[in-house]
C-alpha positions as CSV (number, residue, x, y, z in Angstrom):
1,M,-18.1,2.9,-16.4
2,P,-21.8,2.9,-15.3
3,A,-23.0,-0.2,-13.5
4,M,-25.5,-0.8,-16.2
5,D,-22.7,-1.7,-18.6
6,T,-21.2,-4.4,-16.4
7,F,-22.2,-8.0,-15.5
8,N,-24.0,-8.1,-12.2
9,P,-24.3,-11.5,-10.4
10,L,-26.9,-10.3,-8.0
11,P,-30.2,-11.9,-8.9
12,D,-32.4,-9.0,-7.6
13,A,-30.1,-6.1,-8.7
14,V,-31.9,-2.9,-9.4
15,P,-31.6,-1.9,-13.1
16,V,-29.9,1.4,-12.7
17,G,-31.0,2.6,-16.2
18,E,-34.5,2.7,-14.8
19,I,-33.7,4.9,-11.8
20,G,-34.6,8.5,-12.3
21,R,-34.9,9.9,-8.8
22,V,-33.6,8.6,-5.4
23,L,-34.2,9.6,-1.8
24,V,-31.5,8.8,0.8
25,I,-32.7,9.0,4.4
26,K,-30.1,9.4,7.2
27,L,-31.7,10.5,10.5
28,R,-28.8,10.6,12.9
29,H,-26.2,13.0,14.3
30,H,-23.8,15.3,12.4
31,G,-20.9,12.8,12.0
32,D,-23.2,10.0,11.0
33,V,-24.7,12.1,8.3
34,L,-21.4,13.2,7.0
35,V,-20.0,9.7,6.7
36,S,-23.0,8.9,4.4
37,S,-21.9,11.5,1.9
38,P,-20.1,9.0,-0.4
39,V,-23.5,7.3,-1.0
40,F,-24.6,10.4,-3.0
41,S,-21.4,10.6,-4.9
42,V,-21.5,7.0,-6.0
43,L,-25.2,7.2,-7.1
44,K,-24.5,10.3,-9.2
45,Q,-21.5,8.7,-10.8
46,Q,-23.0,5.3,-11.5
47,V,-26.6,6.1,-12.3
48,P,-27.0,8.0,-15.6
49,G,-29.0,11.2,-15.2
50,V,-30.1,10.5,-11.7
51,E,-31.4,13.1,-9.2
52,V,-30.5,12.3,-5.6
53,D,-32.2,13.9,-2.6
54,A,-31.4,13.7,1.1
55,L,-33.7,13.6,4.1
56,V,-32.0,14.5,7.4
57,Y,-32.7,16.3,10.6
58,A,-32.6,20.1,10.2
59,D,-29.7,20.6,12.5
60,T,-27.5,18.3,10.5
61,A,-28.4,19.7,7.0
62,E,-25.2,21.7,6.7
63,M,-23.3,18.4,6.5
64,L,-24.9,17.9,3.0
65,T,-25.9,21.2,1.6
66,F,-23.8,22.3,-1.5
67,H,-22.9,18.6,-2.0
68,P,-22.5,18.5,-5.8
69,A,-24.3,15.2,-6.2
70,I,-27.4,16.2,-4.2
71,S,-30.4,17.9,-5.9
72,A,-32.3,18.7,-2.7
73,V,-31.9,18.4,1.0
74,H,-35.2,17.9,2.8
75,T,-35.3,18.2,6.6
76,I,-37.2,17.2,9.7
77,D,-37.0,19.7,12.5
78,R,-36.9,18.1,15.9
79,Q,-38.5,21.3,17.2
80,W,-41.8,20.6,15.4
81,K,-43.0,18.8,18.6
82,K,-43.1,22.2,20.3
83,L,-45.7,23.4,17.8
84,G,-48.4,21.3,19.4
85,V,-50.3,18.5,17.9
86,W,-51.8,20.4,15.0
87,G,-48.7,22.5,14.3
88,Q,-46.6,19.3,14.1
89,A,-49.1,17.6,11.9
90,R,-49.1,20.5,9.5
91,A,-45.3,20.4,9.3
92,E,-45.3,16.7,8.8
93,L,-47.9,16.8,6.1
94,A,-46.1,19.6,4.3
95,L,-42.9,17.5,4.2
96,L,-44.9,14.4,3.0
97,S,-46.5,16.4,0.2
98,T,-43.1,17.7,-0.9
99,L,-41.6,14.2,-0.9
100,K,-44.6,12.8,-2.8
101,A,-44.2,15.4,-5.5
102,R,-40.7,14.1,-6.2
103,H,-41.9,10.7,-7.3
104,Y,-39.0,8.6,-6.1
105,D,-38.0,5.4,-7.9
106,L,-35.7,4.3,-5.2
107,I,-35.5,5.0,-1.4
108,I,-32.4,4.1,0.6
109,H,-32.9,4.1,4.3
110,L,-29.6,4.1,6.2
111,T,-30.8,3.7,9.8
112,E,-33.2,1.7,11.9
113,H,-35.5,4.6,12.3
114,W,-39.2,3.6,11.8
115,R,-39.9,6.8,10.0
116,G,-37.9,5.5,7.0
117,A,-40.1,2.4,6.8
118,W,-43.3,4.4,7.0
119,L,-42.1,6.8,4.3
120,C,-41.3,3.8,2.0
121,R,-44.9,2.7,2.5
122,L,-46.4,6.2,1.9
123,L,-44.2,7.2,-1.0
124,K,-44.4,3.9,-2.8
125,P,-41.1,3.8,-4.7
126,R,-40.5,1.0,-7.1
127,W,-37.5,-0.1,-5.0
128,A,-36.6,0.5,-1.3
129,V,-33.5,-0.6,0.6
130,G,-33.4,-0.8,4.4
131,P,-31.4,-2.5,7.1
132,A,-32.3,-6.0,8.3
133,I,-33.0,-5.5,12.0
134,G,-33.2,-8.4,14.4
135,G,-36.6,-8.6,16.1
136,R,-38.4,-6.4,13.6
137,G,-41.4,-8.1,12.2
138,K,-43.3,-8.3,9.0
139,R,-44.3,-4.7,9.0
140,W,-40.7,-3.6,8.9
141,R,-39.6,-6.2,6.4
142,Q,-42.4,-5.6,3.9
143,S,-41.6,-1.9,3.9
144,F,-38.6,-2.6,1.7
145,T,-37.9,-4.5,-1.5
146,H,-34.3,-5.2,-0.4
147,L,-33.0,-5.7,3.1
148,Q,-29.3,-5.0,3.8
149,M,-27.5,-6.8,6.5
150,A,-26.9,-4.2,9.2
151,P,-23.2,-3.4,9.6
152,K,-21.9,-5.0,12.8
153,N,-18.2,-5.5,11.9
154,P,-16.1,-3.4,14.3
155,L,-13.2,-3.6,11.7
156,R,-15.3,-2.1,8.9
157,H,-15.6,1.6,8.6
158,M,-19.0,3.2,8.6
159,V,-18.4,4.7,5.2
160,E,-18.3,1.2,3.8
161,G,-21.3,0.2,6.0
162,N,-23.4,3.0,4.3
163,L,-22.2,2.0,0.9
164,D,-23.3,-1.6,1.5
165,A,-26.9,-0.4,0.9
166,L,-25.8,0.3,-2.7
167,R,-23.9,-3.0,-3.0
168,R,-27.1,-4.7,-1.9
169,I,-28.9,-3.5,-5.1
170,G,-26.0,-4.2,-7.4
171,I,-24.1,-0.9,-7.4
172,Q,-20.4,-1.5,-6.6
173,P,-18.6,1.7,-5.5
174,A,-15.3,2.4,-7.2
175,L,-12.4,3.2,-4.9
176,D,-12.1,6.8,-6.1
177,E,-15.8,7.4,-5.5
178,R,-15.7,6.7,-1.7
179,R,-14.4,10.0,-0.4
180,M,-16.5,12.0,1.9
181,T,-17.6,15.4,0.7
182,L,-18.4,18.6,2.6
183,V,-18.5,22.0,0.8
184,P,-18.2,25.0,3.1
185,G,-19.5,27.5,0.6
186,V,-18.3,31.0,-0.4
187,A,-20.0,32.9,2.5
188,A,-18.3,30.6,5.1
189,E,-14.9,30.8,3.4
190,Q,-15.1,34.6,3.3
191,K,-16.0,34.8,7.0
192,I,-13.0,32.6,7.9
193,A,-10.7,34.7,5.8
194,Q,-11.8,37.7,7.8
195,H,-11.1,35.9,11.1
196,L,-7.7,34.8,10.0
197,L,-6.9,38.4,8.8
198,G,-7.8,39.6,12.2
199,F,-5.4,37.0,13.8
200,G,-2.7,37.8,11.3
201,L,-2.6,34.2,10.2
202,P,-2.3,33.0,6.6
203,A,-4.2,30.1,5.2
204,G,-2.2,26.9,5.9
205,G,-0.2,28.7,8.6
206,F,-1.9,27.2,11.7
207,I,-3.1,24.0,13.4
208,H,-6.8,23.7,14.1
209,I,-7.6,22.0,17.4
210,H,-11.2,21.1,18.5
211,P,-10.8,19.5,21.9
212,A,-14.4,18.6,22.7
213,S,-17.1,16.2,21.7
214,R,-20.8,16.3,22.5
215,W,-20.0,13.2,24.5
216,F,-17.4,14.2,27.1
217,F,-16.3,10.6,27.8
218,K,-14.6,10.8,24.4
219,C,-12.5,13.8,25.5
220,W,-8.8,14.1,26.5
221,P,-8.1,15.7,29.9
222,V,-7.9,19.5,29.8
223,E,-4.4,19.7,31.3
224,K,-3.0,17.3,28.7
225,M,-4.6,19.2,25.8
226,A,-3.1,22.4,27.3
227,G,0.3,20.6,27.5
228,L,0.1,19.6,23.8
229,I,-0.7,23.2,22.7
230,E,2.2,24.6,24.7
231,R,4.6,22.0,23.1
232,L,3.2,22.9,19.6
233,Q,3.6,26.6,20.2
234,A,7.2,25.9,21.4
235,E,7.8,24.2,18.0
236,G,6.7,27.5,16.4
237,H,3.2,26.5,15.4
238,A,0.2,28.8,15.7
239,V,-2.9,27.1,17.1
240,V,-6.5,28.0,16.5
241,L,-9.0,26.6,19.0
242,T,-12.7,26.0,18.4
243,A,-15.7,24.8,20.4
244,A,-19.4,24.5,19.9
245,P,-21.7,27.2,21.3
246,S,-22.7,24.9,24.2
247,G,-21.7,26.1,27.6
248,D,-19.8,23.0,28.6
249,E,-17.6,23.0,25.4
250,K,-16.9,26.8,25.8
251,A,-16.0,26.1,29.5
252,M,-13.6,23.4,28.4
253,L,-11.9,25.7,26.0
254,A,-11.7,28.4,28.7
255,A,-10.1,25.9,31.1
256,I,-7.5,25.0,28.5
257,Q,-6.7,28.6,27.7
258,S,-6.3,29.4,31.5
259,R,-3.5,26.8,31.6
260,L,-1.5,28.3,28.7
261,S,1.4,30.7,29.2
262,C,0.5,32.1,25.8
263,P,-3.2,31.8,25.0
264,A,-4.0,30.3,21.6
265,F,-6.1,32.0,19.0
266,S,-9.8,31.2,19.7
267,L,-13.0,31.0,17.8
268,S,-14.9,29.4,20.7
269,G,-18.7,29.1,20.1
270,V,-18.8,31.6,17.2
271,L,-18.7,29.4,14.1
272,S,-21.4,27.7,12.2
273,L,-20.8,24.2,10.9
274,K,-20.0,25.5,7.5
275,E,-17.5,28.1,9.0
276,L,-15.9,25.4,11.0
277,A,-15.4,23.4,7.8
278,A,-14.0,26.4,6.1
279,L,-11.5,27.0,8.9
280,T,-10.4,23.3,8.9
281,K,-10.1,23.3,5.2
282,V,-7.4,26.0,5.3
283,S,-5.6,24.7,8.3
284,R,-2.3,22.8,8.0
285,L,-3.4,20.1,10.5
286,F,-6.5,19.2,12.5
287,I,-6.3,17.6,16.0
288,G,-9.3,16.4,17.8
289,V,-11.2,13.5,19.3
290,D,-13.9,11.2,17.9
291,S,-16.4,13.8,17.0
292,A,-18.2,15.5,14.0
293,P,-15.3,18.1,13.6
294,M,-12.9,15.2,13.1
295,H,-15.1,13.8,10.3
296,I,-15.4,17.4,8.9
297,A,-11.6,17.6,8.7
298,A,-11.5,14.3,6.7
299,A,-14.2,15.5,4.4
300,V,-12.4,18.7,3.5
301,G,-9.1,16.9,3.0
302,T,-7.1,18.1,6.0
303,P,-4.5,15.8,7.6
304,T,-5.9,14.7,10.9
305,V,-4.7,13.5,14.3
306,A,-7.6,11.8,16.1
307,L,-7.6,10.7,19.7
308,F,-9.7,7.6,20.4
309,G,-10.7,6.0,23.6
310,P,-13.8,3.8,24.1
311,S,-15.1,4.2,20.6
312,G,-13.8,2.2,17.6
313,D,-11.3,3.8,15.4
314,R,-11.7,1.1,12.7
315,Q,-15.4,2.1,12.3
316,W,-15.2,5.8,13.0
317,G,-11.6,6.9,12.3
318,P,-10.6,9.7,9.8
319,W,-11.5,8.5,6.3
320,G,-9.6,9.2,3.1
321,V,-6.9,11.6,4.4
322,P,-3.4,11.3,5.8
323,N,-4.0,10.7,9.5
324,R,-2.7,9.3,12.7
325,V,-5.0,7.7,15.2
326,V,-3.7,7.9,18.8
327,S,-5.2,5.2,21.0
328,S,-4.2,3.2,24.0
329,T,-2.3,0.0,23.6
330,R,-2.3,-0.4,27.4
331,H,-6.1,-1.2,27.7
332,S,-7.1,-4.4,26.1
333,C,-10.8,-3.6,26.8
334,R,-11.0,-0.9,24.2
335,P,-13.0,-0.2,22.2
336,C,-15.8,-0.9,24.6
337,G,-18.4,1.6,23.5
338,I,-19.2,2.5,27.1
339,D,-19.6,6.1,28.3
340,G,-16.6,6.1,30.5
341,C,-15.2,3.2,32.6
342,G,-18.1,1.7,34.5
343,G,-20.3,4.3,33.0
344,G,-18.5,7.0,35.1
345,K,-18.0,9.4,32.1
346,V,-14.2,9.2,32.4
347,S,-12.3,6.9,30.0
348,D,-9.1,5.5,31.4
349,C,-7.9,4.6,27.9
350,L,-8.1,8.3,26.9
351,V,-6.7,9.7,30.2
352,S,-3.7,7.4,29.8
353,L,-2.6,8.9,26.5
354,T,0.5,11.1,26.9
355,V,1.3,14.4,25.4
356,D,4.4,12.9,23.9
357,E,2.3,10.3,22.0
358,V,0.0,12.9,20.5
359,L,2.8,15.4,19.8
360,A,4.7,12.7,17.9
361,A,1.7,11.9,15.8
362,A,1.2,15.6,15.0
363,L,4.9,16.1,14.1
364,E,4.8,13.1,11.7
365,L,2.0,14.7,9.7
366,L,3.6,18.2,9.9
367,A,6.9,16.9,8.5
368,P,7.6,18.3,5.0
């Protein structure tokens, strides 16, 4: 039932029947953008006839394009700064003109980025929601009609933290509206079908493993990942490995493959984000670390084994799918949020995880 038909105890709740168009701003990394996807679904479900747009960095746009609740995905290209002062100014003004033409009634700003505050001032929506940030003065506070307490609870998932922006204006998400959404698209699905045909693998007939993260202190040692793959292969499971196009991730995958007596199938560095999602969607199981591909697996509905070290699995674990989080019970200091023990880029709480522990989690999810 739409929120407008229910009693709302919030004295400054926004009347949803008067919202025609919304802009949601999420200027962060890929995984952060993806975990905001339920915000769009809830708005579309609960606000009659609403159009919902997104504003994200250009390199993260694939996390939201084709989302059925989103009317338009606007982007900021971090490469604009290379265009020089006038080139960047023209790009910024073109974006501002496009956003002004949309005449937003409501803006929801989901990070502490100052750009969101300035856009609220320039676009002049009737309502604007932003996070309450300690130390920010009047200029920040007066950019918004509603301030939301910034999520700091390490036991609360970031999906819920994003949805709190809606709760702050009187929109209460239903349980079945809180799933993440990522749509790979037909072109990506066809490309993956071709790759699988070349491998001789059917859809649902393999395990997808993405060993790396852009932050290497979140990664499991190469020799242990190789040991896990060998054990899975011995159990009769085909494994498809992926890595981002970056040199360090491809080098990690090559190091893993060099330790295998029977190399796994590999799509190292050749997939777009949409193609990665399409591959994960047709895999039987995803195994990875705290990374964007892990969130992609959850968003496309694939059972997930996630290895966690210094980052918090309660905040960032797989959301909305059958999953097993493998984390150390031998290190009371986790989650510390530090980039490796002592800032040394190696996390003891990850290194200590055994192949047996991760294999057991995988076999639980693979059991019929």
